[in-house]
N, C-alpha and C positions, 0 to 999 in steps of 0.2 A: 484080364479084358486082353483081349489080340489085338498089335499092332498092326502095322503094316513091316516095322524087323521081324515081327515073328512069324508074317507071310512070306516074303523074301526067305530065310533064313528055311523055312518046311519045302518052298521051292526049288530052292539054291543060284535064287536070284538077286541082282541088287533093291535093295529099294525104292529106287529110280524108277528102275523097269515096274516093278508093280504098281507105281503109280501111276506112271504113264499109260500102264495097260485099264487100270480103272478109272482113269479120265480117258480112254477111246482115244488117244494120240493116234494117230494112221503110220506111223513107223512102228507099231508091237504087231509082230505076226498075229494072226486071226488065232490059231492055237494057243497062244500063251495069254491072249486076254482070255479065251474061254477055261483056261489052265486059272488065272489069278480068280478071276469070279468063281472059279465051283471054291475055290481052297478060302474064301475070303466069306459065303454063305454056311462051308461048314465050319470056320470059327466063330462064325456070327461077329464076324468084323463089323465096325458100323466109325464111319473116318469122327474123330473131335472136331465137333465145329468150333470151338475157341482158336484152333489151327489153323481149320480154313480160313478162317476171316486174317488172322495175324500176314496166314501165304496170299492170300490175294488180296488182300488191301479192302476189301470190301468186306461190309458189315451189311446184315437188313435191317434197321431202323427205319422207324413211319416219323413222319415228320406233319404237325397239324401247325401253320403260322395264323393269327387270326386278327386282325386288326382291331384294337382296343377299343368298344362302344362304351356307353351307356347300360349300366345294370345287366352284363353282359353274364354273373353267377346269377341273374334272378331269369334268365330266358331258358323257360324249361322244355324246349325244344333245341336248343343248342348244348345242352347238359346230357338230355336223354342222349344226344349223337355221338358225346366223346366220350361219355361210359359205355354205350354198346362196341364203338372204336375201341376202345382200350380195354374190353372185357374179350372181343375179337381176335386184337393182334395177341394178348400174351395168353392166350389158350394155344396161340401156335408160336411159341418164346418169341414175339416179337416186342424189341421197344418201340412202344408208342409216346412219341415226343410233343409235351405241346405248349403252344408260346403265345401270352398275346403278346403282345406289340400297337405303338403306335402307329396312324395312318399314314405319317412320312416319316416310318424308320427304312433307311438304309434295304433292312431287309425284305419289308411289302414292295419298295418299288424296283426291288433285280427279280422279283419272283412276278412281279405282273408284265414285264417284259417279256 
């Protein structure tokens, strides 16, 4: 599997230059950017998603906070919505977190504001 290091070596560029070219930084020469993108395609390079999340400090996670109410586990519509959301997000490799909390929990109060 190709890495930024492999691409940089093949183009005689630094890893930083390759990364900046791929992320369309304005300080990268257009010719360099095109050369990098051409080699990326030819080497079938795909960024490591885990590494990107670590570097950016962001992850793609979807959360659902629901206030507790009676018989929530027997509510067919609610269960159907949760099941469909879960299926949609897992198909996109996005973690889907569900949290059922009390009506007066600090979590619910902060979401309302």
